MMTF fields as JSON, N, C-alpha, C and O atoms, coordinates in Angstrom:
{
  "mmtfVersion": "1.0.0",
  "mmtfProducer": "UNKNOWN",
  "numBonds": 231,
  "numAtoms": 232,
  "numGroups": 58,
  "numChains": 1,
  "numModels": 1,
  "chainsPerModel": [1],
  "groupsPerChain": [58],
  "chainIdList": ["A"],
  "bondAtomList": [4, 2, 8, 6, 12, 10, 16, 14, 20, 18, 24, 22, 28, 26, 32, 30, 36, 34, 40, 38, 44, 42, 48, 46, 52, 50, 56, 54, 60, 58, 64, 62, 68, 66, 72, 70, 76, 74, 80, 78, 84, 82, 88, 86, 92, 90, 96, 94, 100, 98, 104, 102, 108, 106, 112, 110, 116, 114, 120, 118, 124, 122, 128, 126, 132, 130, 136, 134, 140, 138, 144, 142, 148, 146, 152, 150, 156, 154, 160, 158, 164, 162, 168, 166, 172, 170, 176, 174, 180, 178, 184, 182, 188, 186, 192, 190, 196, 194, 200, 198, 204, 202, 208, 206, 212, 210, 216, 214, 220, 218, 224, 222, 228, 226],
  "bondOrderList": [1, 1, 1, 1, 1, 1, 1, 1, 1, 1, 1, 1, 1, 1, 1, 1, 1, 1, 1, 1, 1, 1, 1, 1, 1, 1, 1, 1, 1, 1, 1, 1, 1, 1, 1, 1, 1, 1, 1, 1, 1, 1, 1, 1, 1, 1, 1, 1, 1, 1, 1, 1, 1, 1, 1, 1, 1],
  "groupList": [{"groupName": "MET", "atomNameList": ["N", "CA", "C", "O"], "elementList": ["N", "C", "C", "O"], "formalChargeList": [0, 0, 0, 0], "bondAtomList": [1, 0, 2, 1, 3, 2], "bondOrderList": [1, 1, 2], "singleLetterCode": "M", "chemCompType": "L-PEPTIDE LINKING"}, {"groupName": "ASN", "atomNameList": ["N", "CA", "C", "O"], "elementList": ["N", "C", "C", "O"], "formalChargeList": [0, 0, 0, 0], "bondAtomList": [1, 0, 2, 1, 3, 2], "bondOrderList": [1, 1, 2], "singleLetterCode": "N", "chemCompType": "L-PEPTIDE LINKING"}, {"groupName": "LYS", "atomNameList": ["N", "CA", "C", "O"], "elementList": ["N", "C", "C", "O"], "formalChargeList": [0, 0, 0, 0], "bondAtomList": [1, 0, 2, 1, 3, 2], "bondOrderList": [1, 1, 2], "singleLetterCode": "K", "chemCompType": "L-PEPTIDE LINKING"}, {"groupName": "LEU", "atomNameList": ["N", "CA", "C", "O"], "elementList": ["N", "C", "C", "O"], "formalChargeList": [0, 0, 0, 0], "bondAtomList": [1, 0, 2, 1, 3, 2], "bondOrderList": [1, 1, 2], "singleLetterCode": "L", "chemCompType": "L-PEPTIDE LINKING"}, {"groupName": "VAL", "atomNameList": ["N", "CA", "C", "O"], "elementList": ["N", "C", "C", "O"], "formalChargeList": [0, 0, 0, 0], "bondAtomList": [1, 0, 2, 1, 3, 2], "bondOrderList": [1, 1, 2], "singleLetterCode": "V", "chemCompType": "L-PEPTIDE LINKING"}, {"groupName": "ARG", "atomNameList": ["N", "CA", "C", "O"], "elementList": ["N", "C", "C", "O"], "formalChargeList": [0, 0, 0, 0], "bondAtomList": [1, 0, 2, 1, 3, 2], "bondOrderList": [1, 1, 2], "singleLetterCode": "R", "chemCompType": "L-PEPTIDE LINKING"}, {"groupName": "GLY", "atomNameList": ["N", "CA", "C", "O"], "elementList": ["N", "C", "C", "O"], "formalChargeList": [0, 0, 0, 0], "bondAtomList": [1, 0, 2, 1, 3, 2], "bondOrderList": [1, 1, 2], "singleLetterCode": "G", "chemCompType": "PEPTIDE LINKING"}, {"groupName": "ALA", "atomNameList": ["N", "CA", "C", "O"], "elementList": ["N", "C", "C", "O"], "formalChargeList": [0, 0, 0, 0], "bondAtomList": [1, 0, 2, 1, 3, 2], "bondOrderList": [1, 1, 2], "singleLetterCode": "A", "chemCompType": "L-PEPTIDE LINKING"}, {"groupName": "ILE", "atomNameList": ["N", "CA", "C", "O"], "elementList": ["N", "C", "C", "O"], "formalChargeList": [0, 0, 0, 0], "bondAtomList": [1, 0, 2, 1, 3, 2], "bondOrderList": [1, 1, 2], "singleLetterCode": "I", "chemCompType": "L-PEPTIDE LINKING"}, {"groupName": "GLN", "atomNameList": ["N", "CA", "C", "O"], "elementList": ["N", "C", "C", "O"], "formalChargeList": [0, 0, 0, 0], "bondAtomList": [1, 0, 2, 1, 3, 2], "bondOrderList": [1, 1, 2], "singleLetterCode": "Q", "chemCompType": "L-PEPTIDE LINKING"}, {"groupName": "HIS", "atomNameList": ["N", "CA", "C", "O"], "elementList": ["N", "C", "C", "O"], "formalChargeList": [0, 0, 0, 0], "bondAtomList": [1, 0, 2, 1, 3, 2], "bondOrderList": [1, 1, 2], "singleLetterCode": "H", "chemCompType": "L-PEPTIDE LINKING"}, {"groupName": "ASP", "atomNameList": ["N", "CA", "C", "O"], "elementList": ["N", "C", "C", "O"], "formalChargeList": [0, 0, 0, 0], "bondAtomList": [1, 0, 2, 1, 3, 2], "bondOrderList": [1, 1, 2], "singleLetterCode": "D", "chemCompType": "L-PEPTIDE LINKING"}, {"groupName": "THR", "atomNameList": ["N", "CA", "C", "O"], "elementList": ["N", "C", "C", "O"], "formalChargeList": [0, 0, 0, 0], "bondAtomList": [1, 0, 2, 1, 3, 2], "bondOrderList": [1, 1, 2], "singleLetterCode": "T", "chemCompType": "L-PEPTIDE LINKING"}, {"groupName": "GLU", "atomNameList": ["N", "CA", "C", "O"], "elementList": ["N", "C", "C", "O"], "formalChargeList": [0, 0, 0, 0], "bondAtomList": [1, 0, 2, 1, 3, 2], "bondOrderList": [1, 1, 2], "singleLetterCode": "E", "chemCompType": "L-PEPTIDE LINKING"}, {"groupName": "PRO", "atomNameList": ["N", "CA", "C", "O"], "elementList": ["N", "C", "C", "O"], "formalChargeList": [0, 0, 0, 0], "bondAtomList": [1, 0, 2, 1, 3, 2], "bondOrderList": [1, 1, 2], "singleLetterCode": "P", "chemCompType": "L-PEPTIDE LINKING"}, {"groupName": "TYR", "atomNameList": ["N", "CA", "C", "O"], "elementList": ["N", "C", "C", "O"], "formalChargeList": [0, 0, 0, 0], "bondAtomList": [1, 0, 2, 1, 3, 2], "bondOrderList": [1, 1, 2], "singleLetterCode": "Y", "chemCompType": "L-PEPTIDE LINKING"}],
  "groupTypeList": [0, 1, 2, 3, 2, 4, 5, 3, 4, 2, 6, 3, 7, 6, 8, 2, 9, 5, 10, 5, 11, 12, 4, 5, 6, 3, 6, 3, 2, 2, 8, 1, 9, 12, 4, 13, 3, 7, 11, 12, 14, 7, 4, 5, 6, 0, 8, 1, 5, 4, 1, 15, 3, 4, 5, 8, 11, 11],
  "groupIdList": [1, 2, 3, 4, 5, 6, 7, 8, 9, 10, 11, 12, 13, 14, 15, 16, 17, 18, 19, 20, 21, 22, 23, 24, 25, 26, 27, 28, 29, 30, 31, 32, 33, 34, 35, 36, 37, 38, 39, 40, 41, 42, 43, 44, 45, 46, 47, 48, 49, 50, 51, 52, 53, 54, 55, 56, 57, 58],
  "secStructList": [7, 7, 3, 3, 3, 3, 3, 3, 7, 1, 7, 7, 6, 6, 7, 7, 2, 2, 2, 2, 2, 2, 2, 6, 6, 6, 6, 7, 7, 1, 6, 6, 7, 3, 3, 3, 3, 3, 7, 7, 2, 2, 2, 2, 2, 2, 2, 2, 2, 1, 6, 6, 1, 3, 3, 3, 3, 7],
  "xCoordList": [-0.217, -0.978, -0.599, 0.272, -1.778, -1.885, -1.035, -0.931, -0.533, 0.222, -0.398, -1.405, 0.346, -0.138, 1.394, 2.59, 0.496, 1.963, 1.277, 0.154, 2.444, 2.089, 3.353, 4.541, 2.851, 3.518, 3.381, 2.328, 4.782, 4.662, 4.356, 5.087, 3.552, 2.942, 3.226, 2.915, 4.09, 3.749, 5.005, 5.195, 5.759, 7.014, 6.983, 5.939, 7.937, 7.81, 7.943, 7.821, 8.344, 8.728, 7.648, 6.61, 7.466, 6.6, 5.253, 4.039, 5.782, 4.794, 5.023, 5.992, 4.292, 4.676, 5.315, 4.934, 6.407, 7.166, 6.711, 7.336, 5.788, 4.91, 4.492, 4.616, 4.068, 3.903, 5.296, 5.187, 6.225, 7.461, 7.954, 8.207, 8.058, 7.991, 7.543, 8.282, 5.995, 5.58, 5.369, 4.966, 5.735, 6.341, 7.595, 7.828, 8.193, 9.934, 9.454, 10.451, 8.435, 8.517, 7.846, 7.937, 6.966, 6.358, 7.534, 7.385, 8.69, 9.771, 10.0, 10.686, 9.282, 9.392, 9.927, 9.63, 11.195, 12.298, 11.901, 11.954, 11.565, 11.736, 10.243, 9.721, 9.82, 8.684, 8.624, 9.662, 7.782, 7.341, 7.939, 7.981, 8.412, 8.878, 7.817, 6.68, 7.985, 7.256, 7.733, 8.679, 6.679, 7.128, 6.117, 4.981, 6.496, 4.982, 5.125, 6.101, 4.367, 3.79, 2.757, 1.676, 2.767, 1.915, 0.546, 0.743, -0.32, -2.056, -2.297, -2.563, -2.086, -2.188, -2.84, -2.629, -3.537, -4.042, -2.901, -2.901, -1.954, -1.257, -0.772, -0.855, -0.342, -0.082, -1.404, -1.284, -2.236, -3.509, -3.849, -4.483, -3.139, -3.413, -2.713, -3.062, -1.298, 0.125, -0.559, -0.716, -1.002, -1.479, -2.56, -2.902, -3.312, -4.591, -4.231, -4.99, -3.262, -2.556, -1.985, -1.955, -1.52, -0.736, -1.195, -0.423, -2.837, -3.309, -3.494, -4.225, -2.862, -2.725, -1.476, -1.412, -0.422, 0.447, 1.224, 2.404, 0.242, 0.61, -0.494, -1.66, -0.104, -1.409, -1.09, 0.013, -2.243, -1.982, -2.291, -3.49, -1.525, -1.392, -2.142, -2.212, -2.632, -2.756, -1.988, -2.022],
  "yCoordList": [-62.962, -62.841, -61.399, -60.533, -61.789, -60.377, -60.152, -61.125, -59.321, -58.704, -57.998, -57.291, -58.292, -57.558, -56.837, -57.101, -55.911, -55.038, -54.989, -54.569, -55.648, -56.142, -55.172, -55.195, -54.479, -53.493, -53.998, -54.062, -54.284, -54.339, -53.099, -52.11, -53.147, -51.697, -51.724, -50.706, -53.009, -52.917, -54.018, -54.944, -53.735, -54.747, -55.73, -56.047, -56.437, -57.967, -58.438, -59.639, -57.211, -57.496, -58.479, -58.33, -59.31, -59.826, -60.556, -60.533, -61.016, -61.15, -63.328, -63.743, -63.99, -65.287, -65.965, -65.808, -66.912, -67.205, -67.741, -67.832, -68.018, -68.726, -67.342, -67.259, -66.435, -65.484, -64.561, -64.053, -64.543, -64.026, -64.891, -64.274, -66.173, -67.07, -66.697, -66.569, -66.506, -65.972, -64.729, -64.69, -63.523, -62.383, -62.615, -62.297, -63.061, -63.428, -64.665, -65.004, -65.309, -65.963, -65.071, -65.418, -63.688, -62.909, -62.224, -61.734, -62.167, -61.556, -60.149, -59.267, -60.042, -58.599, -58.695, -59.622, -57.514, -57.81, -56.339, -56.44, -55.174, -54.281, -53.236, -53.222, -52.326, -51.824, -51.003, -50.749, -50.789, -50.126, -50.462, -49.568, -51.594, -52.212, -52.723, -52.976, -52.861, -53.203, -54.217, -54.15, -55.326, -56.468, -56.51, -56.06, -57.009, -57.634, -58.727, -59.15, -59.492, -60.548, -61.256, -60.668, -62.478, -62.993, -63.27, -63.412, -63.327, -63.108, -64.846, -65.418, -65.438, -67.092, -67.034, -66.091, -68.0, -68.786, -68.758, -67.936, -69.795, -69.566, -67.962, -67.762, -66.924, -65.845, -65.039, -64.015, -65.379, -64.681, -65.434, -64.984, -66.854, -67.309, -66.862, -66.426, -66.855, -65.747, -64.688, -64.711, -63.718, -62.339, -62.527, -61.612, -63.698, -63.761, -64.254, -64.238, -64.587, -65.041, -63.981, -63.962, -63.069, -62.167, -60.609, -59.654, -60.581, -59.332, -58.283, -57.353, -58.222, -57.622, -56.795, -55.741, -57.265, -56.788, -56.104, -55.792, -56.03, -55.932, -55.399, -55.653, -54.587, -54.061, -54.175, -53.965, -54.567, -54.458, -53.213, -52.967, -52.467, -51.404, -51.673, -52.737, -50.521, -50.579, -49.888, -49.886],
  "zCoordList": [-56.511, -55.318, -54.016, -53.939, -53.189, -52.644, -51.492, -50.744, -51.237, -49.823, -48.725, -48.753, -47.763, -46.709, -45.792, -45.662, -45.375, -44.644, -43.313, -43.033, -42.365, -40.958, -40.162, -40.482, -39.246, -38.778, -36.845, -36.212, -36.312, -34.869, -33.962, -34.009, -33.352, -32.542, -31.546, -30.929, -30.593, -28.96, -28.82, -29.608, -27.732, -27.538, -26.977, -26.407, -26.942, -26.316, -25.38, -25.138, -24.344, -22.929, -22.237, -22.883, -21.324, -20.41, -21.819, -21.617, -22.881, -23.634, -23.313, -22.677, -23.712, -23.936, -24.661, -25.821, -24.537, -25.811, -27.026, -28.083, -26.824, -28.292, -29.074, -30.296, -28.399, -28.91, -29.768, -30.884, -29.125, -29.348, -30.713, -31.748, -30.657, -31.4, -32.783, -33.759, -32.738, -33.723, -34.497, -35.66, -33.609, -34.445, -35.155, -36.321, -34.53, -35.211, -36.318, -36.956, -36.669, -37.797, -38.579, -39.757, -38.384, -39.056, -39.721, -40.84, -39.092, -39.692, -39.045, -39.56, -37.749, -37.103, -36.139, -35.386, -35.703, -34.566, -33.737, -32.511, -34.209, -33.588, -34.158, -35.272, -32.72, -32.69, -34.283, -34.895, -34.608, -35.594, -36.85, -37.697, -37.126, -37.86, -39.16, -38.76, -40.28, -41.422, -42.465, -43.25, -42.23, -43.44, -44.654, -44.501, -45.77, -46.609, -46.654, -47.274, -46.125, -46.436, -47.202, -47.168, -47.967, -49.001, -48.107, -46.9, -48.403, -48.04, -48.308, -49.365, -46.886, -47.283, -45.77, -45.007, -45.489, -44.562, -43.352, -42.436, -43.53, -42.367, -41.98, -40.768, -42.671, -42.224, -41.73, -41.057, -41.974, -41.178, -39.705, -38.751, -39.885, -38.412, -37.696, -36.599, -38.225, -37.416, -36.768, -35.547, -37.511, -37.134, -36.413, -35.664, -36.466, -35.565, -34.137, -33.168, -34.161, -32.642, -31.771, -30.541, -32.646, -31.93, -32.362, -32.438, -32.663, -33.154, -32.111, -32.451, -30.62, -29.853, -29.898, -29.265, -30.67, -30.852, -32.305, -32.464, -33.11, -34.616, -35.293, -34.991, -36.297, -37.198, -38.502, -39.007, -39.115, -40.796, -41.558, -41.691, -42.029, -42.736, -44.159, -44.774, -44.472, -46.434, -47.06, -48.29]
}
């Protein structure tokens, strides 16, 4: 299965609680933290919801 590297590039202060929960669900806690996730439709949907907070790295 393909993997995605997702990095948190913006802090969570002043962000909606649902978006904070989504970032937490992706396994991200700190700015510039990177996690490797399976490339599934559920993960893609979570990334799309918080696309202004995260970046997909190669």
